[in-house]
ROSE-19383 format. One record per residue: x, y, z of N, C-alpha, C in turn. Coordinates in steps of 0.001 Angstrom, whole numbers, plus 524288, in hexadecimal, padded with zeros to 5 digits. Example, Ala and Ser with C-alpha at 12.3 -4.5 7.8 and 13.67 -1.06 7.14 Angstrom:
BEGIN
833867E9C681E788300C7EE6C81E78833907F31C81E78;832327F73681BA8835667FBDC81BE4832648001E81EBE;
//
This chain:
BEGIN
7E9DF838C47C8557E9B98344E7C4C67E62B830147C70D;7E28A82E147C3FC7DEF882A127C5E37E1D4824EB7C69A;7DF69821697C9BA7E1CB81C567CAB77E2AE8194A7C5B3;7DEC8819737C2197DF40816837BD3B7E3B5818A17B9E7;7E43181DD97B9A77E8688202F7B6967EDB881EE87B8F7;7EE0C81F087BE277F2F681DD97C0C27F486818317BFB8;7F0BD8149D7C03A7F1CD80F187BF217F3B680E6A7B98C;7F102810F77B5E37F286810997B0607F805812BA7AF86;7F933817307B1DF7FE4E819A47B11D802C08167B7B396;80198813FF7B81D8058A810A97BA8C806C480C077B70A;802A9809A27B4DC803728052E7B15C80661806DB7AC6B;8051B80B887AA6E807EC80D907A5D680DA780E7F7A730;80E95810E67ABC4813F2811DE7AD82816FE80CD47AE1D;8146A808D27B042816EE803C17B0E281841801667AB8E;81476801907A7F28154D7FF597A2B9819B38022679FD3;8199C807647A00C81DC080A6979D7A823158096479FF0;82315808CD7A51B827F58079D7A7D082A408026F7A607;826D27FE817A577828937F9637A39C82AB67F9CC79E0E;827DC7FCAE79AAF8298D7FD437953482ED87FFF8794DA;82F5780466797A28344C8074879795838AE803F1799E3;837688012779E1383B4A7FDC07A07983D2B7F97B79CD1;8397D7F723799F383AF07F2FC7964483E487F518791C4;83D267F9E579026840387FC4978BE8845E57FD0478D83;846AF7FEDA7926284C028000D7942284EA87FB84796FC;84BAC7F75B7983284DDE7F2F679B26852C67F09C7989E;852D27EFDB79370857907ED917910785C677F105791A1;85B9B7F612792AD860057F9B779322860E17FB65798CF;85F017F82A79C8C85F1C7F9A37A214864967FAE27A40B;868847F82A7A1EE86DE07F8FF7A3C7870C47FD4A7A0CE;86E1E7FF9179CEA87095803BF799E587126808BB79D0D;8754B80BA379C188765D8106579F1C871EF8145979EA7;86FFA81519799E886BF3819197990C866F0817BE79BF3;86557812D179BA68608D8112079E53861478114F7A43D;865BE80F607A610866CB80F4E7ABB5866F8814CD7AE04;8695B818687AB0786A3F81DAD7AD17865808213A7AC7E;862EE820F47A80085ED8824CE7A6D88593C822AA7A705;8589981D8C7A6658534B81B607A65785209818C97AB92;853E6813F97AC6485296811317B13C854EC813D87B60A;859D0815C67B57C85C57818567B9E985BAC81E337B9F1;858EB8203D7B6198582B825E47B5AD85285827777B676;84FCA8284F7B21C84A6C82A577B24F846C5826BE7B557;846D5821A37B4078433F81DFC7B6988446981D937BC6A;8495C81D707BDC284ADA81D327C34D84905822177C62E;849C38269B7C3BB8484482B917C62C8426582BD47C72D;83F4A82AB77C3208399382AF57C3AA837AA826FA7C7AB;839B2822327C75F8381281E1A7CAFF8395981F6E7D09D;83E07821737D19183FA2822C47D6E383C99827667D90F;83B6882B387D5AA8383082FAA7D771832D682DBB7D928;8309682A337D61482B70828117D76C82BA28251D7DC9A;82F8C821C17DD528300881ED27E239830F18227A7E6D6;83408826957E5F88351082A5C7EA238301782D457EBB1;82CED82EA87E7D1827F6831497E8F78245582DC07EC17;82451828AE7EAD08211F824FD7EDC882306824A17F365;8282F824637F42182A548242E7F96E8293D829427FC58;8294582D9C7F97E8282C832B57FBDC822D1832DA7FE71;81F148300C7FC1C819B78301F7FE128190282D1280318;81C558292E8040181B43825538081181AA0827C480D75;81E8E82AC280F4781E5F82CCE814A0819C5830888157C;8190E834A0812338148C838108132780F568354A8127F;80EEB831C280EB080A0282EF880DCA8089C82B9581274;80C5F828768143F80B56824EB818A280A1E8280281D97;80D4D82BF981EC780C8282EE3823A780739831AF823B4;80633834C181FA48016C837F481FA27FC898348E81F3E;7FC978308F81BDB7F7E482D6081B2E7F6A882A3782013;7FAC182863822D67F9C38256D8279F7F7EC828FA82C0A;7FA0E82DA982C5B7F81283170830367F2488328082F37;7F0EC8335482A467EB6D83456828EF7E80082FA182A28;7E9EC82B02828BB7E6E38264B829BC7E61E8255682F87;7EA47825D9832957E9E8824F1838387E6848290A83ADC;7E6DA82DE5839207E3B28320483B897DDE98315E83A35;7DCC882EB4835F07D75182DD48346E7D4D9829428374B;7D8088255A838BC7D5B2820A283AF97D71F81FB4840A8;7DA99822D6842CB7DC9582199847FB7D9898241984C6F;7D538826C684B337D2048292584F447CF3C824DE85256;7D0618243D8575C7CDF78200F85A6D7C8058203085A46;7C5B0824E4859E37C00682552859D57BDAD822E2854E8;7C0768236B850857BE658215184B9F7C01E81BB784AA3;7C48981A3C84D067C669814EB84C227C31C810E684F07;7C374810F78542E7C08080D3B8573E7C1C48079D855C0;7BDDF8044F8568B7BE887FEC6855457BF207FDF884F6F;7BBF1800A784C5C7BBEE7FFDD846AE7C13F8014484464;7C35A805C3845ED7C85E80776843DE7CCC5803CC84563;7CCC38021584A497D0D87FE8984C1B7D0E37F96D84919;7CC417F71D848897CBDA7F22F8459C7CD947F2E783FF2;7CBDD7F72B83D9F7CCFE7F815838157D2D47F8B98371B;7D5667FBEC83A3C7DAF97FCE48397C7DE187F7E283A41;7DCCD7F4DF83E537DF927EFF283F507DEEE7EC3983AB1;7DA2A7EBBE838AB7D9307E83A834447DC097EA0782F58;7DBE97EF2282E4C7DE987F12B829A77E4767F039829F0;7E6C87F14982E6C7EC677F07B82F097EDBD7EAB082E98;7EA837E752830FC7EB837E1A9830C47EB127DF8E82B39;7E7167E13B828467E6787DF41822EF7EAE47E12681F64;7ECC87E5F18204D7F1367E7E481D487F6237E4BC81E77;7F7017E3948237B7FB857E066825017FB1A7DAE4822B5;7F65D7D8AD822B37F57E7D3848205C7F6AC7D3B081A87;7F4EC7D7D6817EB7F59D7D857812407FB647D866810C5;7FE847DB978136E8040B7DBF7811EF807137D719813A0;805837D4B2817FC807FB7CFCB81994806E87CB8F8158A;802127CB39813C2800977C77D80FB4803B57C86F80AB9;804697CD6F80956807567CED78049B80D027CD0E804F8;80F767CE018096B814F07CC8580A208158C7C69580A11;812087C3D380CC38125E7BE1B80D06811BE7BBB180796;80DCF7BD65804AB80CE37BB457FF6F8116D7BC987FBC8;813777C1647FC2A817D77C3087F8D781CBB7BFD27F9EA;81DC57BECD7FEE58223C7BB888004D8215F7B5E97FE93;81C8F7B41A7FEE981B3F7AECE7FD3781C117AE307F758;81A6B7B2207F45B81B027B2017EEA78207B7B3B57ECE3;8239E7B5C17F0A9828D37B7B67EF5E8289D7BBC07EAF4;824D57BF477EB4B823EE7C31C7E725828BD7C68C7E661;82A9D7C6E47E17A82F2D7CA067E0248345D7C7487E0D7;834597C2B07E32B839347BFDD7E43C83BDB7BE437DF23;840D87BF447DEBF843CF7BDB87DA28844B97C2137D647;8423B7C6997D711842F57CAF47D3628488A7CD137D3B0;84AA47CD597D87C850207CEE67D953851887D40A7D6A9;84E457D8057D76E84F757DD357D557853597DFE77D8FB;857497E2647D6B485B6C7E4CC7D9C9859767E9917DCC2;85B847EA497E17C85A2D7EEF07E49E85E307F34B7E3DC;861A87F2A07E020865B47F6947DF2F863397FBC37DD96;864FC7FFEA7DFEE8632B805437DEDB85D78806287E074;85B71802DA7E3EE8561D803A77E5DB85651805ED7EB56;851CB808097ECFB8517D80A557F23A850A8805FF7F633;854578026B7F67E853D17FDEB7F9F0857997FE597FE84;8555D7FE3D803168588D7FE2C807CE856337FA0F80B60;859287F61180C83857147F1CD80FA6855467F3D4814F7;850907F2528165684E7B7F40081B658514C7F11181FC3;8532D7F3CF823B2855E87F124827F0852317ED9F82AF5;854307E92382C89850EF7E57C82F7884FC47E7BF834DA;84AE37E725836878494D7E92883B9E846937E4DA83EA2;847317E4F8843C6844517E1518470A83EAC7E31584768;83B407DF9C8491E835BC7E0EC849AA8350A7E57684D77;8380A7E564851BB837B07E990855A78392E7EECE8534C;83D627EEDB8502583F167F3AE84D9683AFD7F59F849BC;838937F1F5847008347D7F35F8433E82FFE7F627845F1;82E4F7F40F84A7782A067F67584D6482B9F7FBD284F71;830527FC29851A68322F80120853C6832AE8054884F8A;8342E8039D84ADA834F8807568469082FDC809508442E;82B7480744846118266E80964844568257880ECA846AE;8282B80FFB84ADF8273C814D984DC282BF48187384D32;82AE481D7684D3982F008214A84C6682F1D8254C850C7;833D6826DE852358347682B1A856008347B8305E85343;835338305C84E21835828353584B24832788349D8460F;82D56835BF8461782A29835038416682BDF8385383CC4;82E0983CF183DD482FE9840498398E8346583DA0836B4;837E783B4E839C783C488387A8377483A5C833BC8345B;836598310E836678341F82C89833A7831BF82E2B82E73;82F16832AB82E6D82CD7834B28298B831238361C825AC;835428389D827998398283A528242883C71835B5821D5;83D3A83192824FB8404082D1A8233183CE3828C3820E7;837BF8297A8210B83445825B481E96833C58208E8216C;834068209A826AE8332481BD3829B482D3681AED829F9;82B4C817EF8262B825A9817F582522822588156C8295F;824378113D82BB78211D80ED282FDD8209E8128183488;824C981551835B68247F81929839EC820AF81D8883886;820BF81F168339381D2982329831B7817848215683244;8167B81C6D830D68112E81A498311D80F3081A44836BC;812778185883A55810D68183083FD480FE981DAF841F5;8137A82149840C3812D8826B18429080DE58292384041;80CEB8282683B388084782A54838AC8034A8283E83B23;803358233483C717FE9D820EA83F0B7FDAA8238284452;801CD8240D84769801488268884C8E7FFB082C4184C0A;801F382EFB84839800BB8347D847617FB0283522845C2;7F927831A18424A7F3BA831E2840927EFE8830E8844FF;7F13D82D1C848647EDE382C0484CEE7EDDE830B78509C;7F27E833198515A7F2DF8379B854E37EF9483C2E852FE;7EF0E83CC084DE17EBEC8410884BAC7E653840D784DC6;7E44583C0984E637DEDD83B80850367DE2383D0D855E6;7E25B83CD8858E97E1F883E4185E6D7E3048440D85F5C;7E473846D185B317E5EA84C5585BCA7E15D8500F85AEF;7DCB484DF785A3E7D7E18510C859C67D83C8553085581;7D78785A36856D87D74D85E44852D17DC7B85ECB84FE7;7E0BD85E9F852C37E5E685EF58503B7E6A085A4E84C8D;7E4EB855B184E527E5518510784B187E2288517D8461D;7DD88853E8846867DA37854A4841E57DCE38581883DE1;7DF6685C4A83FC57E22D85FD083C267E6AC85CF483978;7E9A9859F583C9C7EE0A8570583A637EC1A852E783693;7E7D78503D837E77E5A984C36834827E41484E8482F3E;7E179852F882F597DFE28558682A757E4A8857078272E;7E8B6858B3829DA7ED9085A22827267EFF7855558247E;7F02C85100827497F25284C31825077EEE684A2482096;7E9B684AC0821137E6398491E81CD77E77184C30817DC;7E86E851458187E7E9C585485813EC7EF03852D381192;7F2CF851D8815057F7E885013813157F75784AE381037;7F40F8477A812627F33B8426280FEF7F104842F380A6B;7ED6A846B4809C67EB3A847AE804937EF7E84963800C0;7F2F084CC88029E7F72D84EB57FF427FAEB84A437FDDE;7FC3A8470C801BD7FFC8842A6800BC7FD5883ECB7FCEB;7F83B83DE47FD687F5A683A537F9BF7F5AF83C917F439;7F56F841C17F3CB7F5FA844327EEA77FB768434D7EC7E;7FF56843AA7EFFE804B48429E7EE678055B83CEB7ECB7;802E0839577EFA1802F7833D17EE2F800BE8330E7E8B4;7FC6D835B77E79C7F9FE8354B7E26F7FDAE837337DE22;8008583B6F7DF508043C83D8A7DB7680894839937DA63;80AC2837567DE9580F0A833997DDF080D2382EB27DB28;8087382CCC7DCA180650828217DA2080549829287D459;803E182E077D301802FE82F5F7CD808080582EF37CA50;80C8182F4D7CCF68118C82EC37CA4F81330829117C9A0;810138257E7CBD08117281FF77CBB8812A181DDD7C644;80F8581F247C230810BC81D0B7BCF78164881E487BB2B;81836823027BC6981D7B824887BACD82194821817BDF5;82083820EE7C3108240581DE47C65182433818347C4A2;81F9C8160B7C36A81F488109F7C1998226C80FF07BC91;821A98138F7B8F08247E813447B3F482A668130F7B4D8;82C63816B77B7F58320C8170D7B8D2834288124E7BBB6;8315D810A97BFD88333080C407C2FB83317807297BFE8;82ECD8064D7BD0982E4B8017D7B9FA8323A8016A7B583;832D0805D27B2C98367D806137AE6583C07804E07B041;83DA6807527B492842E3806507B6A184376800A07B84E;83F597FE8D7BAB683F767F92C7BC90840147F5547B80E;83D227F63D7B3D183D697F2C07AF43842C17F3207ACA5;844EE7F7D87AC6E84A147F88E7AA0684E507F5A77AD12;84E187F6097B234852787F42D7B571851A97EEC17B7C8;84D0F7EC5F7B71C84BE67E75A7B99484B0B7E3267B57A;84CC37DE6A7B6AB84BAD7D9FB7B33F845D07D94A7B2C9;843E97D8A37AE0283E4A7D8A57AD0E83B7A7D4167AFA2;83E4E7CFCC7B0A783BAB7CB527B31783A1B7CC717B8C2;83C1B7D0C77BAF583AB47D22E7C050834EE7D3AE7C0D0;832887D57A7BC8A82D317D7747BCD98292D7D31E7BD80;82ACD7CE417BCBE827557C9E17BDDF825EB7C9EA7C3AC;829967CBB67C6E9828BA7CBC67CC8F824847CFB97CE1F;823C37D3C67CAEE81FB07D7A67CC0A81A4A7D5237CBAE;819A07D1997C7EF814A77CECA7C77B813AB7CB827CC5B;817D27C9407CE7C8174D7C6477D358815617C9BC7D7C5;8178A7CE7A7D806815C87D2457DBF8810057D39D7DB35;80E967D4BB7D64C809447D6557D502805487D23F7D6C0;8063D7CD5F7D55D802777C9407D69B802957C7C87DC62;807157C8727DEF2807507C7827E493803ED7CB6B7E780;8044D7D06E7E5FC801067D4727E8727FB3D7D32C7E79A;7F9D67D1BA7E2CA7F4607D06E7E1A67F27B7CBD57E4EE;7F5AD7C7C77E55B7F42D7C3277E8657F3287C49C7EE12;7F6C07C79B7F0627F61C7C91A7F5E47F15B7CCA97F69A;7F08B7D03C7F2E57EBF77D3A67F3297E6E57D0827F339;7E6967CC977EFDD7E1CE7C9757EF9D7E1347C5E67F462;7E59A7C3F57F6737E5537C0DF7FB447E3257C4387FFAD;7E54B7C8EF8002C7E3887CC64804637DDE67CE2B8037A;7DCA17CF537FE917D75E7D12E7FD457D33B7CD3E7FEDE;7D3F97C8547FD5D7CFE07C4757FE2D7D0747C15380338;7D53D7C007804B97D5DA7BCC18095E7D5C57C00380E5F;7D92B7C40380EB17D94E7C73A813757D4187C9FB81453;7D2267CC97810397CD207CF4B810CA7C8A17CB7581164;7C90E7C6E780EDC7C5017C2E380F777C4997C10381511;7C9257C05D817A27C9307BEC981D257C6DB7C31582093;7C85B7C7F481F837C6337CC558228A7C0457CC7382235;7BE497CC0F81D647B89C7CC7A81C8C7B5C67C79981E78;7B7E17C2F481D227B5277BE1981E5A7B5527BC9E82413;7B9DB7BD53826947BA767BB8E82BFA7B9757BFEB82FE9;7BBF17C46982F1B7BB717C8A8832F17B6767CBD883247;7B4D37CCC482D5D7B0007CFC182C887AB3A7CC3B82C0D;7AC217C71682B627A7EB7C33482B047A42D7C45B82690;7A6877C5968220F7A37D7C68981D577A54A7C2C08191C;7A1F67C1CA815467A3617BE64810EA7A7647C13380D76;7AC3C7BF2F80D197B0487C1DE80A0F7AEF37C24E80440;7AC4F7BE66802107AAF67BE8C7FC7A7A7507C3227FB60;7A3767C3CD7FEB879FE37C8417FE2D7A2DA7CD627FEAB;7A6907CD82802567A9AD7D239803387ACAB7D3C27FE4D;7AF637CFFB7FBF17B2917D1377F75B7AF327D2BD7F2A9;7AA8E7D0857F2407A6F97D20D7EE107A5537D7C07EEBD;7A4157D93E7F38D7A2547DE947F4967A6CD7E2867F415;7ABAB7E0AC7F4CA7B0347E4267F4887B23C7E4EA7EEF9;7B01C7E20C7EB317B2427E22C7E5E57B23E7E7A57E395;7ADF57EA8E7E4547ADA17EFD27E2247B1D17F3617E480;7B29B7F2EA7E99A7B6977F6147EC347BC077F4AA7EA2D;7BCF67EF987E99A7C2117EDCC7E7C27C3377EFB87E23F;7BF437EF947DEDE7C0037F1647D97D7C1137F7427D95A;7BE4E7FA297DCA97BF2B7FFD37DCE97C4A4800FB7DEEF;7C6397FE1D7E3057CB7D7FED57E5317CFA27FD637E126;7CEAE7F9417DE3A7D25C7F78B7DA337D3087FBC37D604;7CEBE7FE367D4847CEFB802157D04C7D172807337D204;7D0D2808A47D7097D2E880DA27D8EF7D84280D1B7DB87;7D979808567DD6A7DE57807637E0537DEE080B1B7E4FA;7DA7180C807E75B7DA7D8102F7EBBE7D66080EAF7EFC1;7D81980D797F4867D46D80C487F8C07D1188110C7FA12;7D382815B07F9CB7D0A581A777FB087CC6281B957F70D;7CD9C81AE47F2037C9BB81BD77EDED7C53F817F97EE47;7C656813487F03B7C25F80F257F09E7BF0C80FB47F582;7C098813227F9097BE25813987FE2D7B82A814127FE04;7B5E88177E7FABF7B02C817E77FAA57AD78812C47F92C;7AFB8810017F5617AD7880B057F3B17AE0D806EC7F7F8;7B287806E97FA9D7B37C8032F7FED87AFA08040A8034A;7AEC4808F3804C47AB1980A30808FC7A5878088E80797;7A3EE809D0802D479EA4808828011E79DC2802998012E;7A1967FFAD7FF577A11C7F9F87FF397A0FE7F7B4804BD;7A4657F9B6808227A49B7F7C580D8679F657F8818104F;79CD17FCE080F5C797F17FE098120D793347FB9080F68;792E37FC0D80A3C78E1A7FA6D8077D78E307F4CE80587;792D87F29C804C87933B7ED40802D5794CF7E9688072F;798937EB0980A6279A5E7E79980EA2796DE7E82A8136B;794687ECBC81400790D67ED9481863793737EF8D81D4F;797F67F21881CC379AD57F42282148798A57F977822C8;797AE7FA2D827C67958A7FF1B829B77994C8039882895;7971E808148272379A4480CB2825E979DB480E5982A74;79BEA80D5482F3A79EED80EB7833E97A45E80C3A833C9;7A4B08077D831BC7A9A8804BC8315D7AC61805FC82C34;7A98780564827DD7ABD6805EB822A37AE2680B52821B6;7AB8A80F6D823897AD5E814BF822867B286815EC8253D;7B3D0812BD829367B8C88137B82BF17BD0180FD3829D7;7BBA580ACD8294D7BFA2806DF828127C14B806EC82252;7BDB88081781EB37BF16808108191C7C2E780C75817BB;7C1C881164819327C5AA815838181E7CADF8148A81ADE;7CA9F8126081F997CF6E81116822697D28880CFD81F60;7CFB98092781D347D24E8051381A237D4EB8073281549;7D26980B07812C97D4BA80D6580E1F7D9CD8103A80F71;7DA7C8116C814747DF2D8142C816397E3718107A81822;7E1F180C9581B5B7E6048097481DE57E620803C281C32;7E249801F98192C7E2237FC75817BA7E4157FBBD81222;7E9067FA65811837EB707F9DE80C5D7EDB57F46280BAC;7EA5B7F06D80C1B7EC297EB0180BB97EEAF7E9DD80671;7EC2C7EBA8802387EE3A7EAA97FCFE7F38A7ED2F7FC31;7F41C7F1F47FE2A7F91D7F4B37FDC27FD527F1E8800F4;7FBD57F00A805997FF857ED1F808E3801597E82A80625;7FDD37E58F803617FF407E0D3800798033F7E2207FC44;802457E64C7F948805FB7E7E37F54580B537E9037F7A6;80B677EBB47FC108105A7ED1E7FE8A813427E84E8007B;810657E47A80285812D77DFB08045F8154D7DC9C7FFF3;812597DBD67FBB7814677D8F07F737818E67DBF27F4B2;8184C7E11B7F42B81C597E4537F1B4821667E42E7F4CF;821087E4337F9F5825BA7E4037FD3E828BB7DEF07FC57;825EA7DA817FC63828787D5757FB7E82AB37D5427F5F9;827A27D7247F2268294A7D7157ECAC82E447DA417EBD9;82E5A7DF027EDE4832DD7E2737ED2D837A37E04F7F00F;836D87DE147F4B083B2F7DBA57F78483D6E7D7137F460;839FC7D3F17F1F683BBE7CF667EEFD83E827D0E37E9E9;83C5D7D4B07E70983EB87D5F17E1F68441E7D8577E29A;845097DAEF7E70C84A2D7DD317E80384D9C7D9AC7EB74;84BA67D4E07EC7684EB27D1157EF78850097D31B7F4E8;84C557D5A57F77084D297D7C37FCAD84A1B7D46A8008E;84CD47D26C8046D84A4A7CF2A80862848187D29880CBA;843167D1F480DBE8409B7D4C48120983FD37D10181696;840EB7D2D881B3B840497CFA181FE783A907CF7282189;839647CBF282534834197CBAE82759832A57D0EC829C8;8366E7D36982C5D8356D7D88682EB3833F87DC9682AA3;836817DC4882609835507DFF7821D082FBF7DF3081FDC;82E217DA4681F5D828CA7D93981D9A824CE7DB03821AF;826187DA58826A2822A57DC5582AC78224E7E24182A82;826BD7E4C082930826CC7EA708288B823547EC11823F8;8236B7E90B81FBC820167EA2481B3881A587E9E181CD4;818E47E5CB81FC08137C7E5318218B811EB7E9D8824EE;815517EB3B82892814307EF9282C23813CC7F4B782935;817947F5B8825B1817B47FAAB822D0812F07FB3C81F49;811B67F71E81C5080D4A7F763818B4808257F7FD81B9C;807AE7F55582015802DD7F5BA823288022A7FB3382556;806587FD55827A4806028028F829E68055C806C7825BA;808108061782148807D080A2081D398028080A4E81A8F;7FF798060E81B167FA468060D818B67F6838099381BAB;7F7C280AB78209E7F45080DFF823C97F4B9813A6821F5;7F07F815B9820047F06981B2F81E587F22581C0E818CC;7F427817F6816167F5D1818A1810B27F1118193180D2F;7F12981D0B809D67EC8D81E45806AC7EB40819E6802D8;7E623818ED802267E45C814E97FE887E3B8817097F912;7E8118188B7F69C7E7EF81AAB7F14E7EB808176E7EDD9;7EA9F817937E8A17EDD1814667E5207F39F8159E7E58D;7F6CB8117A7E5777FC738121A7E5477FF17812FD7EA7F;7FC09813727EEB77FE62814B97F3C4801C5810367F5C5;8007680B637F41780353806CF7F5E080910806E77F462;80A498090C7EFC380FBC8094B7EE0F812E780D0C7F169;810588112D7F32A81316814F37F68181441812857FBD2;8106480FD97FE228115180D5C8032E814F0808AB802A5;81540806557FDED818F5802087FD1181E94803EC7FDBD;81FAB808BE7FC23824F180AD97FCE98264180B21802B7;8224780C19805EA822F280C3080B98824AA806D380D81;821E7802C480BC8823067FD6B80D87828707FBAB80BB8;829AD7FCAE806C082EC07FB0B804A7833407FDCB80770;83295802DE80864836A2805DE80B1383783803CF81090;8333880251813248338D8008D8188C836E87FBAD8192E;836E47F8388152C83A037F36C8158B83ECB7F38E811F6;840007F83580FE3844CD7F8ED80CF9844EA7F69480791;8406C7F635804FB8403B7F42D7FFA18405F7F8A87FBB9;842A77F7E37F716842FB7FC137F33383DAD7FD5B7F0E0;83C238024B7F11E836FB803BB7EF17836D5803987E927;83B5E803277E69683B688029B7E0E1838857FDB97DF1F;837F47F9F37E2B18350E7F5367E16A82F6D7F6507DFFD;82D6B7FADA7E1AF828117FC617E05D827677FCD47DA73;82BB57FE0E7D7B082B6A7FEA67D1FA8295C7F9C57CF5D;82A947F53C7D190828DB7F0547CF39822FE7EF7F7CFB0;820A37F1AB7D3BF81B1A7F08D7D4C88177E7F5277D3CC;819BC7F9C67D2FD816767FE747D2B6812E07FE6C7CDF2;814B87FC0A7C9B48118E7FC027C4F180C957F8D37C56A;80CDD7F46F7C84B808447F1137C8DE805457F2457CDE1;8075B7F5E07D10C804E07F6EC7D60F7FF717F93D7D574;7FE947FC227D1347F9827FEA77D07C7F5257FA9F7D029;7F62C7F6407CD887F23E7F21A7CD2A7F15B7EFB87D28A;7F5997EE9A7D54A7F52A7EC4B7DA807F2997F0157DE50;7F3837F52E7DD967F12A7F92F7E0F67EB367F8E67E0B6;7E9287F7E77DC167E3807F7827DB657E14C7F2CA7DE57;7E4297EE5F7DE0C7E2607E9A07E0BD7E2B57EA557E6A2;7E7157EC797E87F7E7AF7ECE27EE2F7E3F07F0EB7F086;7E2367F4B47ED747DE3E7F8557EF767D9207F57A7F067;7D7D07F1D97ECE77D3287EEA07EDA37D3A07EB5A7F299;7D85E7E9777F3A87D9537E67A7F8747D8C17EA0B7FD3C;7DAC77EEC67FCD77DA737F2798013A7D4CE7F39F802C3;7D1807F4EC7FEF27CC1B7F667800397C8F87F1B78022B;7CA407ED0C800377C7A97E85A8022C7C90A7E77F807E3;7CDFF7E867809317CFA67E7F580EA17CCF97EBEC81224;7CC167F0A48101D7C94D7F4A2813297C3E97F2B8814CD;7C1127F07A8111C7BBB57EEBC8122F7BBB87E9C08157D;7BF9B7E655814B07BFFE7E18D817D77C0A57E2E081D9B;7C4547E65681EB87C5427E7EF824237C0777EABC82658;7BE197EE0A8232C7B9607F0C9824D87B50D7ECF182642;7B47D7E8C68232F7B0877E4CF8244A7B1A97E20682976;7B6A57E0F282A7A7B81E7DE6382F667B6D17E1E68340A;7B8497E6DD833A17B7337EA95837DE7B1547EB4283891;7AE807EBD6834457A8D37EC828348B7A6327E7C1836FA;7A80F7E319835C37A5D97DE538380C7A6B97DE3183DEC;7AB667DFD983F9E7AC8F7DFDC845367A9437E3D984828;7A78D7E7E68454C7A44A7EBFA847AD79E7B7EB1D84695;79D3E7E69B84401797CE7E5678427B795657E9CF83F35;7987F7EB9183B50796DA7EFE7837F2796787EE3A8323B;795497E9288313B7946D7E74C82BE778EC57E58B82B51;78C337E77A8273B786EC7E5C5825E9787657E11782239;786B67DC678243D787747D7AD82126783337D6E881D19;77EBE7D94C81DDF77A957D914819E577C597DBDE814E6;77EF27E0508159D781117E32F8110E785547DFE380E81;788AF7DD8B811AE78D247DA9480F9278B507D60080C39;7874D7D33C80DF8785A37CE8580B3B7811F7CF4A8077D;77F627D43E806D277AF87D5008034D77CB47D4577FDA6;
//
């Protein structure tokens, strides 16, 4: 299914869900509707869809991070350029989600909705000290961590395993090729599950409209515009600082030259699909040497997900607020850590952010059913945040290229 068809079908599913929900809303307390509609068919379809999304998380995160780490962790290929690039990508992602959480808390997004957590998959996350949080990043039994879904432990193990592959020479090459093949199969599975999104959206939205007071949906608009505001702040201010101060380039010229890439990213909602256009612009319009761009841009499409991190930060605060769940400072730090680490190796394809969002919500004990409120409008936001992601790729690349004296300023200012 093409991106345009999927977007259209999700919007149709959302619209039909709202219509069906409004039809049955007046009869929400009736036995027939409770038993066979909202608590029957719609509940079944919605829960199957959410379960399939959760099913993807562990294999997707483990395999994609192993592949990503095995591709970039070779000391011979990393060197100075790789080290600088990875540090900058991780820092900008952490900045993005921190900015999202701060702005969301400032705007109190979702506050006052007071949606009940009854019959939801909600289990309060136990409070942990900072020391315990750090210790729990590591596992003595990775198989057990995979089986029980301890995702931060899985991420750390996958990173170490991917790095180890590069030191194993011929055996490592065979294992790497095997993981690359598995990754292709898992991405096909992701595509299949994402293709089911319109049906999941329909069921989740219809049930939500039937069982929820309609005035609650005003809060979804607050979420939508909060995400947009943070995306634009990060797009122009964070990237503007990177380009203007660290890369010593005119930010206005940069954003003008990036417009074509941003529009392409917006239309495809995929960092990977935009990769050829991003590379061409970085080299021929920005003037970055191929030696730098050919390494940092593809790496960015893999590990630099600033826009996705912003969505996850705002969504976490929003879902916590609408269900009246108080998250501690430690929980928010866990969200920042989880979203930053989970972005490493996560594929730059449409809809992947919702799957990794289940990871973040689970980590801090929030009900993933809250995704139903935002899934219908997420497709629009996905397009915007992809534009933010690819802009961040080129911004970081420009900073690294400037530090290596690999930018042709005549090309940039022509």
